[in-house]
Every structure is written in structure tokens, then in C-alpha cells.
C-alpha positions in Angstrom: -14.6 -6.3 11.5 -16.1 -8.5 8.9 -14.4 -11.4 7.1 -14.8 -11.7 3.3 -14.6 -15.5 2.5 -13.1 -15.6 -1.2 -12.6 -19.3 -1.2 -8.8 -19.6 -1.3 -8.4 -16.7 1.3 -10.4 -14.9 3.9 -9.9 -11.2 4.1 -10.4 -9.1 7.2 -11.7 -5.7 6.1 -13.6 -2.6 7.2 -16.1 -0.6 5.2 -17.3 2.7 6.4 -19.2 5.7 5.2 -22.5 6.2 3.3 -23.2 3.8 0.4 -23.7 6.6 -2.1 -20.6 8.5 -1.1 -17.3 8.6 -3.4 -15.3 5.5 -2.7 -11.7 5.4 -1.5 -9.8 2.0 -1.3 -6.5 1.8 0.8 -3.9 -1.0 0.4 -1.2 -1.3 3.1 2.6 -2.0 3.0 4.5 -5.2 3.5 4.5 -6.3 7.2 1.9 -3.9 8.3 -2.0 -4.1 8.3 -5.1 -1.9 7.5 -4.6 0.0 10.8 -1.8 2.1 9.3 -4.5 4.2 7.6 -6.4 5.1 10.8 -4.8 8.3 11.6 -5.2 9.4 7.8 -8.9 8.3 7.6 -9.6 10.5 10.7 -8.1 13.4 9.1 -10.2 13.0 5.8 -13.6 14.6 5.0 -16.6 12.7 6.3 -18.5 12.1 3.1 -16.6 9.1 1.8 -17.1 5.5 1.4 -13.8 4.0 2.5 -12.7 0.3 2.3 -9.5 -0.9 4.1 -8.3 -4.5 4.4 -5.6 -6.8 5.5 -3.9 -8.3 2.6 -3.5 -12.3 2.5 -0.8 -13.2 5.2 -1.2 -10.1 7.0 -3.2 -8.9 10.1 -6.5 -10.8 10.8 -6.7 -12.3 7.2 -5.9 -15.8 6.5 -2.4 -17.1 5.7 -2.4 -19.4 2.6 0.9 -21.2 1.9 3.5 -19.1 0.4 4.7 -18.1 -2.1 2.1 -15.7 -3.6 2.1 -14.0 -6.9 1.3 -10.3 -7.6 -1.6 -11.5 -9.7 -3.1 -13.3 -6.8 -2.8 -10.2 -4.5 -4.7 -8.1 -7.4 -7.3 -10.7 -7.7 -7.8 -10.5 -4.0 -8.4 -6.7 -4.0 -10.6 -7.1 -7.1 -12.9 -9.8 -5.7 -13.1 -7.8 -2.3 -14.3 -4.7 -4.2 -16.7 -6.6 -5.8 -18.0 -8.2 -2.6 -18.4 -4.7 -1.1 -19.7 -3.3 -4.3 -17.1 -0.7 -4.8 -16.6 0.9 -8.3 -15.1 4.1 -9.6 -12.9 4.3 -6.7 -9.8 6.3 -5.8 -7.4 3.6 -4.9 -4.6 4.5 -2.5 -1.7 2.0 -2.4 1.5 2.2 -0.3 4.7 0.2 -1.2 3.4 -3.3 -2.1 -0.1 -1.8 -2.0 0.8 0.7 -4.7 1.9 -2.4 -6.9 -1.4 -3.9 -6.4 -3.0 -0.6 -7.4 -1.1 -0.5 -10.5 -1.9 -4.0 -11.6 -5.6 -3.6 -10.6 -5.9 -0.3 -12.7 -4.4 -2.2 -15.6 -6.9 -5.2 -15.3 -9.9 -3.5 -14.2 -10.3 0.2 -15.0 -14.0 0.0 -14.2 -13.1 -0.4 -10.5 -10.5 2.5 -10.4 -11.0 6.2 -11.6 -7.8 7.6 -10.0 -4.7 6.3 -8.2 -2.5 7.4 -5.6 0.9 5.7 -5.6 2.7 6.1 -2.4 6.3 5.2 -1.7 6.0 2.6 -4.4 7.4 1.8 -7.8 6.7 -0.2 -10.9 9.6 -2.5 -9.8 11.0 -2.6 -6.3 14.6 -3.9 -5.6 15.9 -7.1 -7.5 15.1 -10.8 -7.2 18.5 -11.2 -5.6 17.8 -8.6 -2.9 14.5 -10.1 -2.0 16.0 -13.6 -2.0 18.5 -12.4 0.5 15.8 -11.0 2.8 13.6 -14.0 2.5 16.6 -16.2 3.4 17.2 -14.3 6.6 13.6 -14.5 7.6 13.5 -18.2 7.1 16.6 -18.6 9.2 15.8 -16.3 12.0 12.2 -14.9 11.7 11.2 -11.3 11.2 13.5 -10.1 14.0 16.3 -10.6 11.6 15.3 -7.8 9.4 13.6 -5.6 11.9 16.3 -3.1 12.7 17.2 -2.6 8.9 13.5 -2.3 8.0 12.9 0.5 10.7 16.1 2.3 9.5 14.9 2.5 6.1 11.2 3.3 6.9 11.6 6.1 9.3 13.7 9.5 9.5 16.4 9.6 12.1 14.6 11.9 14.5 11.6 9.7 14.5 13.7 6.8 15.4 15.4 8.6 18.1 12.1 9.5 19.7 11.1 5.9 19.9 7.7 6.5 18.1 8.6 3.7 15.7 8.4 0.9 18.3 4.7 0.6 17.9 5.3 0.0 14.1 8.1 -2.5 15.0 5.8 -4.4 17.2 3.1 -4.6 14.4 5.8 -6.0 12.0 6.9 -8.6 14.5 3.4 -9.9 14.7 3.1 -10.4 11.0 3.0 -14.1 10.0 6.3 -15.2 8.6 4.6 -17.2 5.9 2.6 -14.3 4.8 5.6 -11.9 4.8 7.5 -14.5 2.7 4.6 -14.9 0.3 4.4 -11.2 -0.4 8.1 -10.8 -0.7 8.0 -13.3 -3.4 5.1 -11.4 -5.1 7.3 -8.2 -5.1 10.4 -10.0 -6.3 8.6 -11.2 -9.3 7.0 -8.0 -10.4 8.1 -5.5 -13.2 5.1 -3.1 -14.1 7.1 -0.7 -16.1 5.4 -1.7 -19.4 1.8 -2.2 -18.1 1.9 0.9 -16.0 3.2 3.2 -18.8 -0.1 2.2 -20.6 -2.3 3.7 -17.9 -4.4 6.8 -18.7 -6.1 8.1 -15.6 -5.5 10.7 -12.8 -2.5 9.7 -10.7 -0.8 11.2 -7.7 2.7 10.1 -6.7 3.6 10.5 -3.1 7.2 10.1 -1.7 8.9 10.5 1.6 12.1 12.8 1.7 13.8 10.2 3.9 12.5 6.9 2.4 15.3 4.4 2.3 13.1 1.6 0.5 11.6 3.6 -2.3 13.4 7.0 -2.6 11.7 9.9 -4.3 13.4 9.5 -7.6 12.2 6.1 -7.8 8.5 7.0 -7.1 8.8 9.9 -9.4 10.2 7.6 -12.3 7.0 5.4 -11.7 4.4 8.3 -11.8 6.2 9.8 -14.7 5.3 6.8 -16.8 1.7 8.0 -16.8 0.8 11.2 -18.8 -0.4 14.0 -16.6 0.3 12.6 -13.3 1.0 14.7 -10.2 4.0 14.2 -7.9 4.6 15.3 -4.4 7.5 14.8 -1.8 6.4 15.0 1.7 9.1 16.3 4.0 10.5 14.8 7.3 8.9 11.4 6.5 10.1 8.1 5.2 8.6 5.0 3.7 5.3 4.9 5.7 4.0 8.7 5.8 0.5 7.5 7.0 2.3 6.5 10.3 4.6 9.4 10.9 2.9 12.3 8.8 -0.8 11.4 8.6 -2.1 14.8 8.6 0.3 15.9 5.7 -0.6 12.7 3.8 -4.5 13.3 4.4 -4.1 17.0 3.3 -2.4 16.1 0.2 -4.9 13.3 -0.5 -7.9 15.6 -0.1 -6.5 18.1 -2.4 -6.0 15.4 -5.0 -9.5 14.2 -4.7 -10.8 17.9 -5.3 -8.3 18.3 -8.2 -9.9 15.2 -9.9 -13.4 15.8 -9.1 -13.7 12.9 -6.6 -15.0 15.4 -3.8 -17.1 18.4 -4.8 
């Protein structure tokens, strides 16, 4: 996979599909990487130009010193899209990726014509909650928060099957510095006012068993934007691209048809 050298950070990314096809950009969740979208992408129509990437501090991207600001993460996505010559995209953001999506739409509406805000919100948690999590990770590494994270991310049946273990290993491999940097970005973000000013097609996706961003929180955010759509995916938690990729891809495809991103 190519690396985009943006000066202060090097981002690992994948760009696939015809250059003249409708563009879709995917931004992943905290503690994961771009591979969480693989099963979703495999279930999408073929005539798309798709960009996925590892955000700074994650996957194979570089790990600048923490903390990071949300503005920096937004700027990373903005610069990468410019490098890849992506405009008028459908931007799909999950969790922290959904916060990046909101901020980028406010800043650069020329890059985004529609949003999918999955398992995210205009504000996630409180600074105090994030401070406690960061203290635990500093003291004992990512293993300190793994069990709690898996419990909040996945439904009980999925956990009992052991299917979550691959995701658990992925989180364990995340750079502690990168994880802490992005925690700081989330802790310092409140997008209620800017997001309420957006006027573009938006789909909110929530998981019925999401312990991190419950459906009511996701709906509260999407309701800030007039005309938005909202869907709850059943039997899934915080990362439906992992445990319900076919259902996620089906709803995403339907939305692309609804807004004219696919003929």
C-alpha cells in the first residue's frame, strides 16, 4: 500500500477503482485501522473509487508525538484527499472517523457531497472519562482497557463466540502514543454547533448493542442536520463493519442510490 508523505505525518492508504467513478472515503475507529472496511468494500458495487487510510498513530501510518487535535486529524484527511485528487465524495466515518467527517464537511464542503456518520456523535464522552482512560493506558498499556472496550463494542453473542479476538489483537497492536493522541482529540471535541450548520445528505448508522455511542446519541447528532436519515442495525455494536458488514454495505449502497451517488 502506498504512503502519502504529508510532511508532519506519513499516511498509509489504499486507493482502488476507476478514476472517473463516484468517490467514497472511509475513516476508521479509534484503535483499529483501514482493514475494518475490507468486508464492507467487498460487498459494495464495483463501480466506485474507494479511498481508505490509517489515521496518524494507527496501522502503518507514522506516529507523531501525542497529543493530537481534531483539527489536525481533519487536516490529515483533507490533505490526503487532495493528494489522491478526491472531490465530491461520500465520506463514511466510524466513531472518531465520524467526528473527522463532520469537521471536514464543515471545513471543505467541496470535498464532500454526502456523509455517513456511523456509531459516532458530535461529542463523545467527557474530558474526565477520556482522562481516566488515558491514565490507565499510560500506566498499563492498551491491555488495561481491552476487556472493557470489547464489552462496549460487541454484542454478547459475538463475544461468546470468540469472533472478537481478531479485533482485540488489532487493538493491542495499535501504538500507545497514537492511541493516546487520538483520545486527546476526541476529548477536546464538541461539534454540536458546527454540525448543526451542515446542509448536505446525511445517513446516521447506529448499532442496537453499541455501548460506546448508543443509538440515541447517534440519532441526536444526525437530527442536527435537516433531512438526515437514520438507521439502527440490529445484532451489532460499535463496529458494524466488523460484525455486520453485509448489512452495513446494503444500507450504505441504498443511501448512495438515494442521494444519486450511484445511478
